[in-house]
C-alpha positions as CSV (number, residue, x, y, z in Angstrom):
1,X,82.6,-16.4,37.0
2,X,82.3,-18.3,33.8
3,X,79.3,-20.1,35.2
4,X,77.6,-16.8,36.1
5,X,78.4,-15.4,32.6
6,X,76.9,-18.5,31.0
7,X,73.7,-18.1,33.0
8,X,73.5,-14.4,32.1
9,X,73.8,-15.3,28.4
10,X,71.1,-17.9,28.7
11,X,68.8,-15.4,30.5
12,X,69.4,-12.8,27.8
13,X,68.7,-15.4,25.1
14,X,65.5,-16.5,26.9
15,X,64.3,-12.9,27.0
16,X,65.1,-12.5,23.3
17,X,63.1,-15.6,22.5
18,X,60.1,-14.2,24.5
19,X,60.3,-10.9,22.7
20,X,60.4,-12.6,19.4
21,X,57.5,-14.9,20.3
22,X,55.4,-11.9,21.4
23,X,56.2,-10.1,18.1
24,X,55.5,-13.2,16.1
25,X,52.1,-13.5,17.7
26,X,50.9,-10.4,15.9
27,X,49.9,-10.6,12.3
28,X,51.7,-8.7,9.6
29,X,48.4,-7.1,8.6
30,X,45.0,-6.8,10.2
31,X,42.0,-6.3,7.9
32,X,39.6,-3.4,8.7
33,X,36.3,-3.6,6.9
34,X,34.7,-0.4,5.5
35,X,31.5,-0.3,3.4
36,X,31.9,2.9,1.3
37,X,35.0,4.3,-0.5
38,X,38.2,5.8,0.9
39,X,37.1,9.4,0.1
40,X,33.9,9.2,2.1
41,X,33.9,10.5,5.7
42,X,33.5,6.9,6.9
43,X,36.5,5.9,4.9
44,X,38.6,8.8,6.1
45,X,37.8,8.0,9.7
46,X,38.9,4.4,9.1
47,X,42.2,5.6,7.7
48,X,42.7,8.0,10.6
49,X,42.2,5.2,13.0
50,X,44.6,2.8,11.2
51,X,47.3,5.4,10.9
52,X,47.0,6.3,14.6
53,X,47.4,2.7,15.7
54,X,50.4,2.1,13.4
55,X,52.1,5.3,14.5
56,X,51.5,4.8,18.3
57,X,52.6,1.1,18.2
58,X,55.7,1.8,16.1
59,X,54.4,-0.4,13.4
60,X,53.8,-3.4,15.6
61,X,50.1,-3.3,14.7
62,X,49.4,-2.7,11.0
63,X,45.7,-2.2,10.3
64,X,44.8,-2.0,6.6
65,X,41.3,-0.6,5.7
66,X,39.5,-2.4,2.9
67,X,37.0,-0.1,1.3
68,X,33.9,-0.6,-0.8
69,X,32.7,-3.6,1.1
70,X,35.5,-5.7,-0.5
71,X,35.8,-8.1,2.4
72,X,32.1,-9.1,2.2
73,X,31.7,-9.2,-1.6
74,X,29.5,-6.1,-1.5
75,X,26.9,-7.6,0.9
76,X,27.2,-5.2,3.8
77,X,24.7,-6.9,6.1
78,X,27.1,-10.0,6.4
79,X,29.8,-8.0,8.1
80,X,29.0,-9.0,11.7
81,X,29.1,-12.7,10.9
82,X,32.5,-12.3,9.1
83,X,34.0,-10.4,12.1
84,X,32.7,-12.9,14.5
85,X,34.2,-15.8,12.5
86,X,37.6,-14.0,12.2
87,X,37.5,-13.6,8.4
88,X,37.6,-9.9,9.2
89,X,39.8,-8.6,12.1
90,X,38.4,-5.1,12.6
91,X,35.3,-3.3,11.3
92,X,34.2,0.3,11.3
93,X,30.6,-0.8,11.2
94,X,27.3,1.0,10.8
95,X,24.4,0.3,13.2
96,X,22.3,-0.1,10.1
97,X,24.2,-3.0,8.6
98,X,24.3,-4.9,11.9
99,X,20.8,-4.2,12.9
100,X,19.2,-7.3,11.2
101,X,21.2,-9.4,13.7
102,X,21.2,-7.0,16.6
103,X,17.7,-5.6,17.0
104,X,18.7,-3.0,19.6
105,X,20.8,-1.2,16.9
106,X,17.6,-0.1,15.2
107,X,17.3,2.4,18.1
108,X,18.9,5.3,16.1
109,X,16.9,4.4,13.0
110,X,13.6,5.1,14.7
111,X,12.2,7.8,12.4
112,X,12.7,11.4,13.7
113,X,13.3,10.0,17.2
114,X,16.5,12.0,17.5
115,X,15.8,14.9,15.1
116,X,12.7,15.8,17.1
117,X,15.0,17.3,19.8
118,X,16.2,20.9,20.1
119,X,19.8,19.9,19.5
120,X,20.0,16.6,17.6
121,X,23.8,16.2,18.0
122,X,23.6,16.8,21.8
123,X,20.9,14.2,21.9
124,X,23.0,11.6,20.0
125,X,26.0,12.2,22.2
126,X,23.8,11.8,25.2
127,X,22.7,8.4,24.0
128,X,26.2,7.1,23.4
129,X,27.5,8.4,26.7
130,X,24.4,7.4,28.7
131,X,22.6,4.3,29.9
132,X,21.2,3.5,26.5
133,X,24.7,3.6,24.9
134,X,25.9,1.1,27.4
135,X,23.0,-1.1,26.6
136,X,23.9,-0.9,22.9
137,X,27.5,-1.8,23.6
138,X,26.4,-4.8,25.6
139,X,24.1,-6.0,22.8
140,X,27.0,-5.8,20.4
141,X,29.4,-7.7,22.6
142,X,26.8,-10.4,23.3
143,X,27.4,-11.5,19.7
144,X,31.0,-12.4,20.6
145,X,32.8,-9.4,19.1
146,X,34.7,-6.7,21.0
147,X,33.2,-3.2,21.0
148,X,36.0,-0.5,20.8
149,X,34.3,2.8,20.3
150,X,31.8,5.0,18.5
151,X,32.1,7.2,15.5
152,X,29.6,8.7,13.1
153,X,28.4,8.7,9.4
154,X,25.9,11.5,10.0
155,X,22.2,12.2,9.8
156,X,20.7,10.7,6.6
157,X,19.2,13.1,4.2
158,X,17.1,12.4,1.1
159,X,18.2,13.2,-2.5
160,X,15.9,12.9,-5.4
161,X,15.6,13.6,-9.1
162,X,12.0,14.8,-8.3
163,X,11.1,17.4,-5.8
164,X,11.2,19.4,-3.6
165,X,9.9,17.3,-0.8
166,X,8.3,19.4,1.9
167,X,5.6,17.2,3.3
168,X,4.9,13.5,3.5
169,X,2.4,13.6,0.6
170,X,5.3,14.7,-1.7
171,X,6.9,11.3,-1.4
172,X,3.9,9.3,-2.6
173,X,4.9,6.7,-5.2
174,X,8.6,7.6,-5.3
175,X,11.0,4.8,-5.9
176,X,13.8,5.3,-3.4
177,X,16.9,3.3,-2.8
178,X,17.3,2.2,0.8
179,X,19.5,-0.2,2.8
180,X,18.2,-3.8,2.9
181,X,17.1,-3.6,6.5
182,X,13.4,-4.0,7.5
183,X,12.9,-0.7,9.4
184,X,13.8,1.3,6.2
185,X,11.2,-0.5,4.2
186,X,8.6,0.2,7.0
187,X,9.5,3.9,7.2
188,X,9.3,4.7,3.5
189,X,6.3,2.5,2.9
190,X,4.5,4.3,5.7
191,X,5.3,7.7,4.0
192,X,3.8,6.5,0.8
193,X,7.1,5.8,-1.1
194,X,8.2,2.7,-2.9
195,X,11.4,1.6,-1.2
196,X,14.0,-0.4,-3.2
197,X,16.5,-2.4,-1.2
198,X,19.8,-2.1,-3.1
199,X,23.3,-2.6,-1.8
200,X,25.4,0.5,-2.0
201,X,27.9,-1.2,-4.3
202,X,25.1,-1.4,-6.9
203,X,23.3,1.8,-6.1
204,X,25.1,4.1,-8.4
205,X,24.2,1.9,-11.4
206,X,20.6,2.3,-10.3
207,X,20.9,6.1,-10.2
208,X,22.6,6.1,-13.7
209,X,19.9,4.0,-15.2
210,X,17.0,5.8,-13.5
211,X,15.8,2.6,-11.8
212,X,15.1,4.7,-8.7
213,X,14.0,8.4,-8.1
214,X,16.3,9.0,-5.2
215,X,18.2,7.7,-2.1
216,X,19.0,8.6,1.5
217,X,22.5,9.1,2.9
218,X,24.5,11.6,4.9
219,X,25.4,14.7,3.0
220,X,29.0,15.1,4.3
221,X,30.0,11.5,4.3
222,X,28.4,10.1,1.2
223,X,26.4,12.6,-0.9
224,X,29.2,15.2,-1.5
225,X,32.1,12.7,-2.1
226,X,30.0,10.7,-4.6
227,X,28.9,13.9,-6.3
228,X,25.2,12.9,-6.0
229,X,24.2,16.0,-8.1
230,X,25.2,14.0,-11.2
231,X,21.9,12.1,-10.8
232,X,19.7,14.1,-8.3
233,X,18.8,17.8,-8.3
234,X,17.0,18.0,-4.9
235,X,18.3,17.5,-1.3
236,X,15.9,17.2,1.6
237,X,17.6,18.1,4.9
238,X,15.1,16.3,7.1
239,X,17.5,14.4,9.5
240,X,15.1,11.5,9.7
241,X,17.6,9.2,11.3
242,X,21.3,9.1,12.2
243,X,23.9,6.5,11.2
244,X,26.3,6.0,14.1
245,X,29.4,4.0,13.3
246,X,31.4,1.9,15.8
247,X,34.7,0.2,15.9
248,X,34.8,-3.5,16.6
249,X,37.3,-6.3,16.6
250,X,37.2,-10.1,16.4
251,X,37.3,-11.2,20.0
252,X,40.2,-13.7,19.5
253,X,42.3,-11.1,17.7
254,X,41.6,-8.5,20.5
255,X,42.6,-10.9,23.2
256,X,45.9,-11.5,21.5
257,X,47.0,-7.9,21.9
258,X,48.9,-7.0,25.1
259,X,47.1,-4.8,27.6
260,X,49.4,-1.9,26.6
261,X,48.5,-2.3,22.9
262,X,44.8,-2.7,23.7
263,X,45.0,0.7,25.5
264,X,46.6,2.3,22.5
265,X,43.9,0.9,20.2
266,X,41.2,2.3,22.5
267,X,42.9,5.7,22.6
268,X,43.1,5.8,18.8
269,X,39.4,4.8,18.5
270,X,38.5,7.7,20.9
271,X,40.5,10.1,18.7
272,X,38.9,8.7,15.5
273,X,35.5,9.3,17.1
274,X,36.2,13.0,17.5
275,X,37.5,13.2,13.9
276,X,34.7,11.2,12.4
277,X,32.0,13.2,14.2
278,X,33.7,16.5,13.1
279,X,33.6,15.4,9.5
280,X,29.9,14.4,9.7
281,X,28.9,17.6,11.5
282,X,30.9,20.1,9.5
283,X,28.6,22.8,8.3
284,X,25.7,21.5,10.4
285,X,26.7,22.8,13.9
286,X,27.7,26.1,15.3
287,X,31.2,25.9,13.9
288,X,32.7,23.6,16.5
289,X,33.5,20.9,13.9
290,X,35.4,23.2,11.7
291,X,37.3,24.7,14.6
292,X,38.4,21.2,15.7
293,X,39.4,20.1,12.2
294,X,41.5,23.2,11.9
295,X,43.1,22.6,15.3
296,X,44.3,19.1,14.3
297,X,45.4,20.2,10.8
298,X,42.7,18.1,9.0
299,X,40.5,20.8,7.4
300,X,38.9,19.3,4.3
301,X,38.8,21.0,1.0
302,X,35.0,21.5,1.3
303,X,33.9,23.1,4.5
304,X,30.3,24.0,3.5
305,X,28.7,20.7,2.2
306,X,25.2,22.1,1.7
307,X,26.7,25.0,-0.2
308,X,28.6,22.5,-2.4
309,X,25.3,20.8,-3.3
310,X,23.8,24.2,-4.2
311,X,26.9,25.2,-6.2
312,X,26.4,22.1,-8.3
313,X,22.8,22.9,-9.1
314,X,20.9,21.2,-6.3
315,X,18.0,22.7,-4.5
316,X,18.4,22.1,-0.7
317,X,15.3,22.1,1.4
318,X,16.2,22.8,5.0
319,X,13.5,21.6,7.4
320,X,12.1,23.7,10.2
321,X,11.1,22.0,13.5
322,X,7.5,22.4,12.3
323,X,8.2,20.4,9.1
324,X,10.0,17.7,11.1
325,X,7.0,17.5,13.4
326,X,4.7,16.6,10.4
327,X,7.0,13.7,9.5
328,X,7.3,12.7,13.1
329,X,3.6,12.4,13.4
330,X,3.3,10.6,10.1
331,X,5.7,7.9,11.3
332,X,4.3,7.3,14.7
333,X,3.1,3.8,13.8
334,X,6.6,2.8,12.8
335,X,8.2,4.0,16.1
336,X,5.5,2.2,18.1
337,X,5.9,-1.0,16.2
338,X,9.7,-1.0,16.3
339,X,9.9,0.1,20.0
340,X,8.4,-3.4,20.8
341,X,11.1,-5.1,18.6
342,X,14.0,-3.0,19.9
343,X,13.0,-3.2,23.5
344,X,10.8,-0.7,25.4
345,X,13.4,-0.4,28.2
346,X,16.2,0.6,25.8
347,X,13.9,3.2,24.0
348,X,12.9,4.6,27.4
349,X,16.5,4.8,28.5
350,X,17.4,6.7,25.3
351,X,14.5,9.1,25.9
352,X,15.8,9.8,29.4
353,X,19.4,10.2,28.2
354,X,18.2,12.8,25.6
355,X,16.0,14.6,28.1
356,X,18.9,15.0,30.5
357,X,21.0,16.5,27.7
358,X,18.6,19.3,27.0
């Protein structure tokens, strides 16, 4: 009996050691990289994801968002390298910032490629859920990081201190802040503007000093939270490209999680996708985003972003399909050139995905 009792104690002790070892394998904190601030839609989506993971794992996995591009010293295009190396554990990344290293991610930056559809949101969802979305996920994972799920920063609109902008000719000679990725330079140069590649961490200083005449960013996620009306009086709702976000993890970090915890992280990423898209589409759809945010008890203080711009003295120019078509035609050479760089098969797959969604 004593021998059996001793064996039982040893077995229990062994189980305890295994459990302790499994717990010890997890870090006390996992760093999540976010380019803009915590109050942006992007930042709020990152917080939503981190809170979800912490809650559902009972605190076993503690993900902490680091805002304002802190983990990359303000250089947002270096994020992929840092995630791959393990200096960053997780990232809620933008296709724009990773596109210099992953050419396929320039797909959603093709000018007016998505906006020139009857329902631009349906077109974007169709890409992510379709064949082209799988191709993008594969391109991301080929770099050695783990793709976890999509989210959204929104369609990028133009704000300027000069305006309004109603046709391509109105942009001639304008100094406009853009991301430091080549396709942005090509788009704005083709439209006659003078693009200035400035990191977002330095952009506000540029606005304050009048170094540039304007910038492009999503209304809901960036322009309203940063109170862009302090520097610009015109907003151009042209939807020229969209800024999809995606959750990724360092591959080694991902592989250290148990299958059960990996499942929880994927579930939280899926929930954060719905939340992030609702924030970016609020006031721009037929009311579905607001209804969803109310349902989950996350209704923001501002539910009419364009109205907020106007309330603060901005003139908002809302583009008709005919106006978008003028810009679509004016940027054909950019789409043709970048289709070759991105990959004709991927662009064709995206066109088919969008066509099937109509």
